[in-house]
C-alpha positions in Angstrom: 0.0 0.0 0.0 3.0 2.3 0.3 4.4 4.4 -2.5 1.2 5.6 -4.1 1.3 6.6 -7.7 -0.8 9.1 -9.6 -2.8 6.1 -10.9 -3.5 4.9 -7.4 -4.8 8.3 -6.3 -7.0 8.6 -9.4 -8.5 5.2 -9.0 -9.3 5.7 -5.3 -10.8 9.2 -5.7 -12.9 8.1 -8.7 -14.2 5.1 -6.8 -14.9 7.2 -3.7 -17.0 9.6 -5.7 -18.8 6.8 -7.5 -19.7 5.1 -4.2 -20.8 8.3 -2.5 -23.0 9.0 -5.5 -24.4 5.5 -5.3 -25.2 5.9 -1.6 -27.0 9.2 -2.4 -29.0 7.5 -5.2 -29.9 4.7 -2.7 -31.3 7.3 -0.3 -33.3 9.0 -3.0 -34.6 5.8 -4.5 -35.6 4.4 -1.1 -37.5 7.5 -0.4 -39.3 7.9 -3.7 -39.9 4.3 -4.9 -42.3 2.1 -2.9 -40.9 -1.2 -1.7 -41.7 -4.2 -3.8 -43.8 -6.7 -1.9 -41.7 -9.8 -2.5 -41.8 -13.2 -0.8 -38.4 -12.6 0.7 -36.7 -12.8 4.0 -37.9 -9.8 6.0 -37.8 -10.3 9.8 -39.5 -7.7 12.0 -37.4 -5.0 13.6 -36.6 -5.3 17.3 -38.8 -3.1 19.5 -35.5 -1.3 20.5 -34.5 -0.5 16.9 -36.0 3.0 16.9 -35.5 4.2 20.5 -33.6 7.4 19.6 -33.7 10.2 16.9 -30.3 9.0 15.6 -31.8 5.6 15.1 -34.6 7.1 13.0 -32.1 9.1 10.9 -30.0 6.0 10.3 -33.0 4.0 9.3 -34.3 6.7 7.0 -30.8 7.1 5.3 -29.6 3.5 5.1 -32.5 1.1 5.4 -32.3 0.5 1.6 -29.0 -1.3 2.2 -30.7 -4.1 4.1 -33.0 -5.6 1.4 -33.1 -9.1 0.0 -29.8 -10.9 0.9 -28.8 -7.9 2.9 -31.5 -8.7 5.4 -29.9 -12.0 6.0 -26.4 -10.5 6.6 -27.8 -7.9 9.0 -29.8 -10.5 10.9 -26.8 -12.8 11.2 -24.7 -9.9 12.5 -27.3 -9.0 15.0 -28.6 -12.4 16.2 -26.2 -15.1 14.8 -27.2 -18.1 12.8 -30.8 -18.7 13.9 -32.4 -20.3 10.8 -31.1 -23.0 8.6 -31.0 -21.1 5.4 -28.8 -18.4 7.0 -25.9 -20.8 6.4 -26.0 -20.0 2.7 -24.4 -16.7 3.8 -20.8 -16.9 4.9 -19.7 -15.4 8.2 -16.9 -12.9 7.5 -19.1 -9.9 6.5 -21.3 -10.2 9.6 -18.2 -10.5 11.7 -16.8 -7.2 10.4 -20.2 -5.5 10.6 -20.4 -6.4 14.2 -16.8 -5.2 14.9 -17.6 -1.8 13.4 -21.0 -1.5 15.0 -19.8 -1.9 18.6 -18.0 1.4 18.9 -20.9 3.1 17.0 -23.3 1.8 19.6 -21.0 2.8 22.5 -20.2 6.3 21.2 -23.5 7.4 19.5 -26.0 5.3 21.5 -27.4 3.7 18.4 -29.5 0.5 18.5 -27.8 -2.7 17.2 -29.8 -2.6 14.0 -29.1 1.1 13.2 -25.4 0.7 14.0 -25.2 -2.3 11.6 -26.8 -0.1 8.8 -24.3 2.6 9.4 -21.5 0.0 9.6 -22.6 -1.4 6.2 -22.2 2.0 4.5 -18.8 2.7 6.1 -17.4 -0.8 5.6 -18.5 -1.4 2.0 -17.4 2.1 0.9 -13.9 1.5 2.3 -13.8 -2.1 0.9 -14.8 -0.8 -2.5 -11.8 1.6 -2.5 -9.5 -1.3 -1.5 -11.0 -3.6 -4.2 -10.5 -0.9 -6.9 -7.0 -0.3 -5.9 -6.2 -4.0 -5.7 -7.6 -4.6 -9.2 -5.5 -1.7 -10.5 -2.3 -3.0 -9.0 -3.1 -6.6 -10.1 -3.8 -5.3 -13.6 -0.5 -3.5 -13.7 1.3 -6.6 -12.7 -0.5 -9.0 -15.0 -1.2 -6.9 -18.0 2.0 -4.8 -17.9 0.1 -1.9 -19.3 -0.8 0.8 -16.9 -3.5 2.4 -19.0 -5.4 -0.8 -19.4 -5.1 -1.6 -15.7 -6.3 1.9 -14.7 -9.3 1.9 -17.0 -10.3 -1.5 -15.8 -10.2 -0.3 -12.2 -12.3 2.8 -13.1 -14.8 0.5 -14.8 -15.0 -1.6 -11.6 -16.0 1.6 -9.7 -19.1 2.0 -11.9 -19.9 -1.6 -12.8 -23.5 -2.8 -13.3 -23.5 -4.4 -9.8 -22.6 -1.2 -8.0 -25.7 -1.3 -5.8 -24.5 -4.6 -4.4 -21.1 -3.2 -3.5 -22.6 -0.6 -1.1 -25.5 -2.7 0.2 -25.2 -5.3 3.0 -23.8 -7.9 0.6 -20.4 -9.5 0.6 -19.4 -8.4 -2.9 -17.0 -5.6 -1.9 -15.4 -7.7 0.9 -14.9 -10.6 -1.4 -13.6 -8.5 -4.3 -11.0 -6.7 -2.1 -9.7 -9.9 -0.5 -9.6 -11.7 -3.9 -7.9 -9.0 -5.8 -5.2 -8.4 -3.2 -4.8 -12.1 -2.6 -4.3 -12.8 -6.3 -1.7 -10.0 -6.4 0.1 -11.6 -3.5 0.0 -14.9 -5.3 1.4 -13.3 -8.5 4.2 -11.8 -6.4 4.9 -15.3 -4.8 4.1 -13.9 -1.4 2.8 -17.1 -0.1 1.7 -16.2 3.5 -0.3 -13.0 2.5 -1.9 -14.9 -0.4 -2.9 -17.8 1.9 -4.4 -15.4 4.5 -6.3 -13.2 2.0 -7.6 -15.9 -0.2 -8.5 -18.0 2.8 -10.5 -15.0 4.2 -12.2 -14.7 0.8 -13.5 -18.2 1.0 -14.9 -17.3 4.4 -16.7 -14.4 2.8 -18.4 -16.2 -0.2 -18.9 -19.7 -1.3 -17.2 -19.2 -4.7 -14.1 -18.3 -2.8 -13.0 -21.9 -3.2 -12.7 -21.3 -6.9 -9.7 -19.2 -6.1 -7.9 -22.4 -5.3 -7.7 -22.8 -9.1 -5.2 -20.0 -9.3 -3.0 -21.5 -6.7 -3.3 -25.0 -8.3 -2.4 -23.6 -11.7 0.6 -21.9 -10.2 1.6 -25.3 -8.6 1.1 -27.0 -12.0 3.3 -24.5 -13.8 6.1 -24.7 -11.2 5.9 -28.5 -11.2 6.8 -28.5 -14.9 10.1 -26.8 -14.0 12.9 -28.8 -12.3 14.1 -27.7 -8.8 11.0 -25.9 -7.7 9.7 -28.4 -5.1 10.0 -25.9 -2.2 7.9 -23.2 -4.0 5.4 -25.8 -5.1 5.0 -27.0 -1.5 4.4 -23.4 -0.3 1.8 -22.7 -3.0 0.0 -26.0 -2.1 -0.5 -24.5 1.4 -2.5 -21.7 -0.3 -4.8 -24.2 -1.8 -5.3 -25.7 1.7 -5.9 -22.3 3.3 -8.6 -21.6 0.7 -10.5 -24.9 1.1 -10.5 -25.0 4.9 -12.8 -22.1 5.9 -15.6 -23.3 3.6 -15.4 -26.9 4.9 -15.2 -25.7 8.5 -18.2 -23.4 8.1 -20.3 -26.2 6.7 -19.3 -28.5 9.5 -20.1 -25.9 12.1 -23.6 -25.5 10.6 -24.1 -29.3 10.6 -23.2 -29.5 14.2 -25.6 -26.8 15.2 -28.6 -28.2 13.3 -27.9 -31.9 13.6 -27.0 -31.9 17.3 -29.8 -29.4 18.2 -27.6 -26.8 19.8 -29.7 -24.6 22.1 -30.6 -21.0 21.3 -29.0 -18.3 23.3 -30.0 -14.7 23.5 -32.3 -14.9 20.5 -35.4 -12.6 21.0 -38.9 -14.0 20.8 -39.8 -11.9 17.8 -37.2 -13.7 15.7 -38.4 -17.1 16.9 -42.0 -16.2 16.2 -41.1 -15.0 12.7 -39.3 -18.2 11.9 -42.2 -20.3 13.1 -44.6 -18.3 11.0 -42.5 -18.8 7.9 -42.0 -22.5 8.5 -38.2 -22.1 8.9 -36.0 -24.8 10.5 -34.9 -23.1 13.7 -31.7 -24.0 15.6 -32.4 -26.0 18.7 -36.0 -26.8 17.8 -36.7 -30.5 17.4 -37.9 -31.8 14.0 -37.0 -34.1 11.2 -33.2 -34.1 10.7 -32.1 -32.7 7.3 -30.3 -34.9 4.7 -26.9 -33.4 5.3 -26.9 -34.9 8.9 -26.4 -38.3 7.4 -23.6 -37.5 5.0 -19.9 -38.0 5.5 -18.7 -35.1 3.4 -19.9 -31.5 4.0 -23.1 -31.2 2.0 -25.0 -28.5 3.9 -24.5 -25.7 1.4 -25.7 -27.8 -1.5 -28.8 -28.8 0.4 -29.6 -25.2 1.2 -29.3 -24.1 -2.4 -31.5 -26.9 -3.6 -34.1 -26.8 -0.9 -34.5 -23.1 -0.2 -33.6 -21.5 -3.5 -34.4 -24.3 -6.0 -31.0 -24.3 -7.6 -29.7 -27.3 -9.6 -28.7 -28.4 -13.1 -30.7 -26.3 -15.6 -33.5 -25.8 -13.0 -33.8 -22.1 -13.8 -34.5 -22.7 -17.5 -38.2 -21.8 -17.6 -40.2 -19.5 -19.9 -41.1 -17.2 -17.0 -37.3 -16.6 -16.3 -36.7 -15.0 -19.8 -36.6 -11.5 -18.3 -33.9 -12.5 -15.9 -31.9 -14.1 -18.7 -32.2 -10.8 -20.6 -31.1 -8.9 -17.5 -27.9 -11.0 -17.3 -27.4 -10.9 -21.1 -24.8 -8.0 -21.2 -22.6 -9.6 -18.6 -22.9 -13.1 -20.1 -22.0 -11.6 -23.6 -19.0 -9.7 -22.2 -17.6 -12.7 -20.4 -18.2 -15.1 -23.3 -16.7 -12.7 -25.8 -13.6 -12.3 -23.6 -13.1 -16.1 -23.5 -13.6 -16.6 -27.2 -11.4 -13.6 -28.1 -8.5 -15.0 -26.0 -9.0 -18.5 -27.5 -9.0 -17.1 -31.0 -5.9 -15.0 -30.4 -3.9 -17.7 -28.6 -5.3 -21.2 -29.7 -2.1 -23.1 -29.3 -1.4 -21.6 -25.9 -5.0 -22.5 -24.7 -4.7 -26.1 -26.1 -1.5 -26.6 -24.1 -3.0 -24.9 -21.0 0.0 -22.5 -21.1 2.3 -25.2 -19.9 4.8 -25.1 -22.8 8.3 -24.4 -21.7 9.0 -21.4 -24.0 7.0 -18.9 -26.0 8.2 -18.1 -29.5 9.3 -14.5 -30.1 6.6 -14.2 -32.8 3.9 -15.0 -30.2 4.7 -12.4 -27.6 1.6 -10.4 -26.6 0.9 -7.5 -24.3 -2.2 -6.3 -22.5 -5.3 -8.6 -22.4 -3.7 -11.3 -24.6 -0.6 -11.9 -22.4 0.2 -15.4 -21.3 -0.4 -14.4 -17.6 -4.1 -13.6 -18.4 -4.9 -17.1 -19.4 -5.7 -18.4 -15.9 -7.9 -15.4 -15.3 -9.9 -16.0 -18.5 -10.2 -19.7 -17.6 -11.5 -18.7 -14.1 -14.1 -16.4 -15.6 -15.2 -19.0 -18.2 -15.7 -21.5 -15.4 -17.7 -19.0 -13.3 -19.8 -18.2 -16.4 -20.6 -21.9 -17.1 -21.4 -22.6 -13.4 -23.7 -19.5 -13.3 -25.5 -20.4 -16.5 -26.0 -24.1 -15.6 -26.7 -24.1 -11.8 -27.6 -20.6 -10.5 -30.3 -18.0 -10.7 -29.0 -16.4 -13.9 -29.7 -12.8 -12.8 -27.1 -13.2 -10.1 -24.4 -13.6 -12.8 -23.7 -9.9 -13.1 -22.6 -9.4 -9.5 -21.1 -12.9 -9.4 -18.7 -12.1 -12.3 -18.2 -8.5 -11.3 -17.0 -9.3 -7.8 -14.7 -12.2 -8.6 -13.3 -12.0 -12.1 -10.5 -9.5 -12.9 -10.6 -10.5 -16.6 -14.2 -9.2 -16.7 -12.9 -5.7 -16.4 -9.7 -6.2 -18.3 -11.6 -7.2 -21.4 -14.1 -4.4 -20.9 -11.2 -1.9 -20.8 -9.6 -3.6 -23.8 -12.6 -3.2 -26.0 -13.4 0.3 -24.8 -9.9 1.7 -25.5 -9.2 2.1 -29.2 -5.4 2.0 -28.6 -5.8 -1.3 -26.8 -7.0 -3.0 -30.0 -3.5 -3.0 -31.2 -2.3 -5.1 -28.3 -0.9 -8.0 -30.4 2.6 -6.9 -31.1 5.4 -9.0 -32.5 8.5 -8.0 -30.6 9.7 -7.8 -27.0 10.7 -4.1 -27.1 7.9 -2.5 -29.1 5.0 -3.4 -26.9 6.5 -1.6 -23.9 7.1 1.5 -25.9 3.7 1.6 -27.5 2.0 0.9 -24.2 3.9 3.8 -22.6 2.9 6.0 -25.4 -0.8 5.1 -25.1 -0.5 5.7 -21.3 0.8 9.2 -22.0 -2.2 9.9 -24.3 -4.5 8.6 -21.7 -2.9 10.7 -19.0 -3.6 13.8 -21.1 -7.3 13.0 -21.6 -7.9 12.0 -18.0 -6.0 15.1 -16.7 -8.4 17.2 -18.8 -11.4 15.3 -17.4 -10.3 13.1 -14.6 -13.7 11.6 -13.8 -14.5 10.5 -17.3 -14.2 6.9 -18.4 -14.4 6.3 -22.1 -17.2 4.0 -23.1 
């Protein structure tokens, strides 16, 4: 984080302005647009939630941040894991929200709910800045083109899933941990990579997909003689990524299969769960299927039982509007994958494991060798989303986890980036520096403009 460049400052300031504007729009929209009456998780507020004028101000300003999945995260932070389906939401975000809300409650006298709303706005704004900066520095390292990396980070600040980066969702937390973790992995900083990517898998279920980056790094090093030590260290990163998800599922199974008693859960939450037919921790009933499995299967059960997810289960005529909603993101990710395969067919066929790259095949920018694993990761996320998930989630799913999503968007939105397939080792750096200077001029004249 030390040694800030002009690009660092521009990315952070632009992202800050974008997030503050998004928060302002949230307040206005929440005030002017009536809430949609959806069959979604919406527990009643505690009788103590509005006991002071500051509570009312916080609720008026930030209540729009706790809709849909945000209601789950806020409830988990306030009461813990009370209902079974809460275990579809990983614990790291509620942990941080609680940590920030405690001094707010002590200093301002806010109720727990109001303090969590304010904590959401503060935390996710800061995490968005960290995520944008992490993406920028990762892009500089991987792409070796500052202009492309900077524009990708600016696009992150205004991505279509921006509302989820400020609401009580884990997108900003996951993106910041993932981008900085991948940068540490690129720099062969094993311990920071293991910590950051391990925390990412404690923030979202798809964090385990980051193990693919470490596994690919192990595979490439394994192809070289004399790299056993570095291979062993990188293998520890894979283990660090897998453990939090497995431990969390086992924790949930212990709570609901051994009927752990409820502690400090208010009556209004228990009554709400009973009225909705939820499985409540500590309440006797039929044991769920995952209690009889050897391997952790709780998360899969929750997705199938509570959200109806499964192989092509979302492919219904009534879901056509949601497919259209996800269309632009799907098209962008698919186009990026196909463009990379078309530009580098031999490299893709060999999984980038050939010993040497011919001089005539040296690329820069989006089509560099080092981008291959990021494109592969994005393609895998795209296929999983299209086949197993609610397809409208794909936009925020890709936007919070795939650096290549932004690199390709920056590549196609910058005319000078279209000439990124150069044929020598010296010319690409010179041309890239030249385009950076041109971009510096345009952004100096209008620093908050991103070319479409």
